[in-house]
C-alpha positions as CSV (number, residue, x, y, z in Angstrom):
1,X,92.2,78.3,118.5
2,X,90.6,81.5,119.6
3,X,92.2,84.3,121.5
4,X,90.5,85.6,124.6
5,X,91.7,89.2,123.8
6,X,90.3,91.3,121.1
7,X,92.4,93.3,118.7
8,X,89.5,95.5,117.6
9,X,88.9,99.1,118.7
10,X,87.6,99.8,122.2
11,X,84.8,102.3,123.1
12,X,87.3,105.1,123.4
13,X,88.8,104.6,119.9
14,X,91.9,102.9,121.0
15,X,93.7,99.7,120.0
16,X,95.7,99.0,123.2
17,X,97.7,102.3,123.7
18,X,97.2,103.4,120.1
19,X,94.5,105.4,118.3
20,X,92.3,108.1,119.9
21,X,91.4,111.5,118.4
22,X,94.1,114.2,118.9
23,X,92.5,117.0,116.9
24,X,92.3,120.8,116.7
25,X,89.2,122.3,118.3
26,X,87.8,123.4,114.9
27,X,87.5,119.7,113.9
28,X,85.9,118.5,117.1
29,X,82.3,118.9,115.9
30,X,83.0,116.9,112.7
31,X,84.7,114.1,114.6
32,X,82.0,114.1,117.2
33,X,79.3,113.9,114.6
34,X,81.0,110.9,112.9
35,X,81.7,109.2,116.2
36,X,78.1,109.5,117.4
37,X,76.5,108.5,114.1
38,X,78.7,106.3,112.0
39,X,77.8,102.9,113.5
40,X,74.1,103.6,113.5
41,X,74.2,104.8,109.9
42,X,76.4,102.1,108.4
43,X,74.5,99.2,110.0
44,X,71.1,100.6,109.1
45,X,69.1,98.5,106.6
46,X,68.9,101.4,104.1
47,X,72.7,101.9,104.2
48,X,73.5,98.2,103.9
49,X,71.1,97.6,101.0
50,X,72.7,100.5,99.0
51,X,76.2,99.6,100.0
52,X,76.0,95.9,99.3
53,X,74.2,96.7,96.0
54,X,76.9,99.0,94.8
55,X,79.6,96.5,95.9
56,X,78.0,93.9,93.7
57,X,76.8,95.9,90.7
58,X,79.3,98.9,90.6
59,X,82.5,97.6,92.2
60,X,82.2,94.0,90.9
61,X,82.3,92.0,94.1
62,X,82.9,89.4,95.2
63,X,86.5,89.4,94.0
64,X,87.9,85.9,93.2
65,X,90.2,84.0,95.5
66,X,92.6,82.6,92.9
67,X,94.8,79.5,93.4
68,X,98.1,80.6,91.8
69,X,99.3,77.1,90.8
70,X,102.6,78.0,89.2
71,X,103.5,80.4,92.0
72,X,102.5,77.6,94.4
73,X,104.9,75.2,92.7
74,X,107.7,77.8,92.9
75,X,107.3,78.2,96.7
76,X,106.2,74.7,97.4
77,X,103.0,75.8,99.2
78,X,99.3,76.4,98.3
79,X,99.2,80.1,97.5
80,X,96.0,82.0,96.9
81,X,95.6,85.5,95.7
82,X,92.6,87.6,96.8
83,X,92.1,89.5,93.6
84,X,91.3,93.1,94.8
85,X,93.0,94.2,91.6
86,X,89.9,93.2,89.7
87,X,87.7,95.7,91.5
88,X,86.4,98.7,89.6
89,X,89.2,101.3,89.6
90,X,91.8,98.6,90.1
91,X,92.3,98.3,93.9
92,X,90.7,97.7,97.3
93,X,90.3,101.4,97.9
94,X,86.8,101.5,96.2
95,X,85.4,99.4,99.0
96,X,85.9,102.3,101.5
97,X,85.0,105.2,99.2
98,X,81.7,103.6,98.3
99,X,80.9,103.3,102.0
100,X,82.0,106.8,102.9
101,X,80.2,108.5,100.0
102,X,76.9,107.0,101.2
103,X,77.8,108.1,104.7
104,X,78.6,111.6,103.6
105,X,75.2,111.9,101.9
106,X,73.5,110.7,105.1
107,X,75.4,113.4,107.0
108,X,74.3,116.1,104.6
109,X,77.7,116.9,103.2
110,X,78.1,118.0,99.6
111,X,81.8,118.7,99.3
112,X,84.4,115.9,99.4
113,X,88.1,116.1,100.0
114,X,90.7,113.3,100.0
115,X,94.4,112.6,100.1
116,X,96.2,110.1,97.9
117,X,99.7,108.7,97.5
118,X,99.7,106.0,94.8
119,X,96.6,107.6,93.4
120,X,94.3,104.6,93.8
121,X,92.4,106.2,96.7
122,X,92.2,109.5,94.7
123,X,90.7,107.7,91.7
124,X,88.3,105.7,93.9
125,X,87.2,109.0,95.6
126,X,86.8,110.8,92.3
127,X,84.8,107.8,91.0
128,X,82.2,107.8,93.8
129,X,82.0,111.6,93.7
130,X,81.1,111.4,90.0
131,X,78.6,108.7,90.9
132,X,77.0,110.9,93.6
133,X,77.4,114.2,91.8
134,X,79.4,115.8,94.6
135,X,82.4,118.2,94.4
136,X,85.7,116.4,94.8
137,X,89.1,117.8,95.7
138,X,92.1,115.5,96.0
139,X,95.4,116.5,97.6
140,X,98.5,114.7,96.3
141,X,102.2,115.2,96.9
142,X,103.9,116.8,93.9
143,X,106.3,113.9,93.6
144,X,103.4,111.5,93.5
145,X,101.7,113.6,90.9
146,X,104.7,113.0,88.7
147,X,105.2,109.3,89.3
148,X,101.5,108.4,89.2
149,X,100.5,110.5,86.2
150,X,98.0,108.0,84.8
151,X,96.0,108.1,88.0
152,X,96.1,111.9,88.0
153,X,94.6,112.0,84.5
154,X,91.9,109.6,85.6
155,X,90.9,111.8,88.5
156,X,90.7,114.8,86.3
157,X,88.7,113.0,83.7
158,X,86.3,112.0,86.5
159,X,85.8,115.7,87.4
160,X,88.0,115.9,90.4
161,X,90.4,118.8,91.1
162,X,93.8,117.5,91.9
163,X,95.9,119.8,94.1
164,X,99.6,119.1,94.1
165,X,101.3,119.6,97.4
166,X,104.8,121.2,97.3
167,X,105.7,121.0,101.0
168,X,107.8,118.5,102.9
169,X,108.7,115.4,100.9
170,X,105.9,116.0,98.5
171,X,104.3,112.6,99.2
172,X,101.4,111.1,101.1
173,X,102.2,112.6,104.6
174,X,102.2,116.1,103.1
175,X,99.0,115.5,101.1
176,X,97.3,114.4,104.3
177,X,98.5,117.5,106.1
178,X,96.9,119.7,103.4
179,X,93.7,117.8,103.4
180,X,93.3,118.3,107.1
181,X,94.0,122.0,106.8
182,X,91.2,122.2,104.2
183,X,88.8,120.4,106.5
184,X,89.7,122.8,109.4
185,X,88.8,125.7,107.1
186,X,85.6,124.1,105.7
187,X,84.2,122.1,108.7
188,X,80.4,122.4,108.0
189,X,79.8,121.3,104.4
190,X,82.9,119.0,103.8
191,X,83.4,115.3,104.4
192,X,87.0,114.1,104.4
193,X,87.3,110.6,102.9
194,X,90.4,109.3,104.5
195,X,91.8,106.4,102.4
196,X,93.5,104.3,105.0
197,X,93.2,103.1,108.6
198,X,94.8,106.3,109.9
199,X,93.7,109.6,111.3
200,X,91.5,110.3,114.4
201,X,88.9,107.9,115.7
202,X,86.5,106.8,114.2
203,X,88.3,106.7,110.9
204,X,90.6,103.7,111.5
205,X,87.7,101.6,112.7
206,X,85.3,102.9,110.0
207,X,87.7,102.3,107.2
208,X,88.5,98.8,108.6
209,X,84.8,97.9,108.7
210,X,84.3,99.0,105.0
211,X,87.4,96.9,104.0
212,X,86.4,93.9,106.1
213,X,84.3,92.7,103.1
214,X,87.7,91.3,101.9
215,X,88.1,88.8,104.8
216,X,84.3,88.2,104.9
217,X,84.5,86.8,101.4
218,X,87.8,85.1,102.0
219,X,86.3,82.9,104.7
220,X,83.6,81.4,102.5
221,X,85.9,81.1,99.5
222,X,88.6,79.3,101.5
223,X,85.9,76.9,102.8
224,X,84.9,76.1,99.3
225,X,88.4,75.7,97.9
226,X,90.3,74.0,100.8
227,X,87.6,72.6,103.1
228,X,88.4,75.1,105.9
229,X,87.6,78.8,106.2
230,X,91.0,80.0,107.4
231,X,94.6,80.0,105.9
232,X,97.8,79.2,107.7
233,X,99.4,82.5,106.6
234,X,97.7,85.7,105.6
235,X,100.0,88.4,104.0
236,X,99.3,92.0,103.1
237,X,101.4,95.1,102.4
238,X,101.2,97.9,105.0
239,X,101.7,101.6,104.5
240,X,98.8,103.1,106.4
241,X,97.3,99.6,106.3
242,X,93.7,99.6,105.0
243,X,94.0,96.5,102.7
244,X,95.7,94.6,105.5
245,X,93.1,95.6,108.1
246,X,90.3,94.4,105.8
247,X,92.1,91.2,105.1
248,X,92.8,90.5,108.8
249,X,89.5,91.7,110.2
250,X,87.7,88.3,110.5
251,X,90.9,86.6,111.5
252,X,92.4,88.9,114.1
253,X,91.1,86.8,117.1
254,X,91.8,83.5,115.4
255,X,95.3,82.4,116.4
256,X,95.4,79.6,113.9
257,X,96.1,82.3,111.3
258,X,99.6,83.8,111.1
259,X,99.2,87.4,110.1
260,X,102.2,88.8,108.2
261,X,102.4,92.6,107.6
262,X,104.9,93.6,104.9
263,X,106.5,97.1,105.1
264,X,108.7,98.9,102.6
265,X,112.4,98.8,103.5
266,X,113.2,101.1,100.5
267,X,117.0,100.9,100.0
268,X,117.4,99.0,103.3
269,X,116.0,99.4,106.8
270,X,119.2,101.1,108.0
271,X,120.0,103.0,104.8
272,X,118.2,106.2,105.8
273,X,116.0,105.7,102.7
274,X,113.2,103.4,104.1
275,X,109.6,103.3,105.1
276,X,109.9,100.5,107.6
277,X,107.7,102.3,110.1
278,X,107.1,99.5,112.6
279,X,110.8,98.6,112.7
280,X,112.1,102.2,112.8
281,X,109.3,104.0,114.5
282,X,108.6,105.1,118.1
283,X,105.3,106.0,119.7
284,X,104.0,109.4,118.6
285,X,101.1,111.3,117.2
286,X,100.4,111.9,113.5
287,X,97.3,113.1,111.8
288,X,95.2,112.9,114.9
289,X,96.2,109.4,116.1
290,X,98.7,107.9,118.5
291,X,100.7,105.3,116.7
292,X,104.2,104.2,115.7
293,X,105.9,107.0,113.9
294,X,109.3,107.5,112.2
295,X,110.9,110.4,114.0
296,X,114.3,111.8,115.1
297,X,115.6,112.2,118.6
298,X,113.8,115.5,119.0
299,X,110.5,113.9,118.0
300,X,110.4,115.5,114.5
301,X,108.9,113.3,111.8
302,X,111.5,111.9,109.5
303,X,110.8,111.5,105.8
304,X,110.2,107.9,104.6
305,X,111.2,106.5,101.2
306,X,109.9,103.7,99.1
307,X,109.7,103.1,95.3
308,X,106.0,102.5,96.1
309,X,104.0,105.7,96.4
310,X,101.4,104.0,98.6
311,X,103.8,102.7,101.2
312,X,106.0,105.8,101.9
313,X,104.1,107.0,105.0
314,X,106.0,107.8,108.2
315,X,103.3,106.3,110.4
316,X,101.1,103.2,110.4
317,X,97.5,102.7,111.3
318,X,97.0,102.3,115.1
319,X,95.4,98.9,114.5
320,X,98.7,97.7,113.0
321,X,100.8,99.3,115.7
322,X,98.9,97.3,118.2
323,X,98.9,94.1,116.2
324,X,102.7,94.4,116.1
325,X,103.3,95.4,119.7
326,X,100.9,92.7,121.0
327,X,102.8,90.1,118.9
328,X,99.7,89.2,116.9
329,X,101.2,90.1,113.6
330,X,104.7,89.5,112.3
331,X,106.2,92.4,110.5
332,X,108.5,91.7,107.5
333,X,110.5,94.3,105.6
334,X,111.0,94.2,101.8
335,X,113.4,96.4,99.8
336,X,112.6,98.1,96.5
337,X,114.7,95.5,94.6
338,X,113.0,92.5,96.3
339,X,109.6,94.0,95.5
340,X,110.5,94.5,91.8
341,X,111.8,91.0,91.5
342,X,108.6,89.6,93.1
343,X,106.4,91.6,90.7
344,X,108.3,90.2,87.7
345,X,108.0,86.7,89.1
346,X,104.3,86.9,89.5
347,X,103.9,88.4,86.1
348,X,105.9,85.7,84.4
349,X,104.4,82.8,86.3
350,X,100.7,83.8,86.5
351,X,100.1,86.6,83.9
352,X,99.2,89.1,86.6
353,X,100.9,92.5,86.9
354,X,100.6,93.6,90.6
355,X,100.8,97.1,92.0
356,X,104.2,97.9,93.5
357,X,102.5,98.0,96.9
358,X,101.2,94.4,96.5
359,X,104.6,93.3,95.1
360,X,106.1,93.9,98.6
361,X,103.6,91.4,100.1
362,X,104.6,88.9,97.3
363,X,108.3,89.3,98.1
364,X,107.7,88.3,101.7
365,X,107.1,84.7,100.6
366,X,110.8,84.3,100.4
367,X,111.1,85.0,104.1
368,X,108.6,82.5,105.4
369,X,109.1,78.9,106.4
370,X,106.5,77.4,104.1
371,X,105.4,73.7,103.9
372,X,103.7,72.0,101.0
373,X,100.5,71.6,103.0
374,X,100.3,75.3,104.0
375,X,97.5,77.4,102.7
376,X,98.8,81.0,102.1
377,X,96.6,83.9,101.1
378,X,98.1,87.2,99.8
379,X,95.8,90.1,99.5
380,X,96.5,91.3,96.0
381,X,95.5,94.9,96.8
382,X,95.9,96.5,93.4
383,X,96.9,96.1,89.8
384,X,100.1,97.4,88.3
385,X,98.9,99.7,85.5
386,X,99.8,102.8,87.5
387,X,103.4,101.5,88.1
388,X,104.4,100.7,84.5
389,X,106.9,103.5,84.3
390,X,108.7,102.1,87.3
391,X,108.5,98.6,86.0
392,X,109.7,99.6,82.5
393,X,112.8,101.2,84.1
394,X,113.7,97.9,85.7
395,X,112.8,95.3,83.2
396,X,114.9,92.2,83.6
397,X,117.3,91.3,80.8
398,X,116.6,88.5,78.4
399,X,118.9,86.2,80.2
400,X,117.2,86.7,83.6
401,X,114.4,84.2,83.4
402,X,112.1,83.1,86.3
403,X,111.2,79.5,86.5
404,X,109.4,77.1,88.8
405,X,112.5,75.0,89.3
């Protein structure tokens, strides 16, 4: 069943009422340059040959679509994991940074800046900058620097300069603020590799296109494994939302597929310590884009909270704001505790340690009305190496055993 409406970006950079480019005058030439050239560049034969070659030989694509048999038995449905955790650098983020570093070179840029929360985008950016021999500066909230220390060390080893951000909540929002300030001060020679489907147009669309390789592969893999190229349910965690956008891309107009976006409820949606942006947010503008935004009665941004450094963003990509408002995607909220329990469940049943971000998507399985003949795909967006300190602090006791009963 196909939908007559499209959920992809329009010619003005909007998804319904969300998106656009609300930027300071100093950045107008940069955004204009990208908007005028990105489509022509990324779909050129030369770009595609290099991009596809690096995805295959450097990143390690295609990533497997793994039938998680013990997890399937536990939930009484056919559950498949799209193994983005097996990418080089351990997450889906590398799909986008490989594309953007080639684009930056085509645009003649030689200085790269980025923001990062969980650190995976920072590592992916530092990785491609090392590959291309370009200067790399990564902004990271000071709190995230502490809780994601392994990724900080990786970035430094790769030659990047990591700049801790002390303002605000010292997390992803604040890192993004500083990266944008840097770009305003260095508009000529610098390319900003935004890591999610946020920011001014064309970034949400551009990042989505680079991540769409996920659903492109998924279609052929599902056809091979199930005899049809679409799932009944497709789940992904959403902070800014790049892994979800990539997983949804080739299914957005296919109403046979139920899209489930999983946000971080933190200590509870109504606790005041949450990052459930779609549930708590109202229309607003953040980092150059109109979207759903957590804010107080005066329109001031409120600080989000999640145990997961990659999900505590007060906004959401405009594509996800529109998917929710239009009713195309169902939004599910998962608490810290539920995410931790889901992570331990997957680890004990399948021998896979997921990133805390991905653990939120796994936890949403408990909230779905699943049937034995349902095919469910979860985008396993990253591996849990970076989150071992958090997991170690919450290891279940010996008497707390997970079973498939």
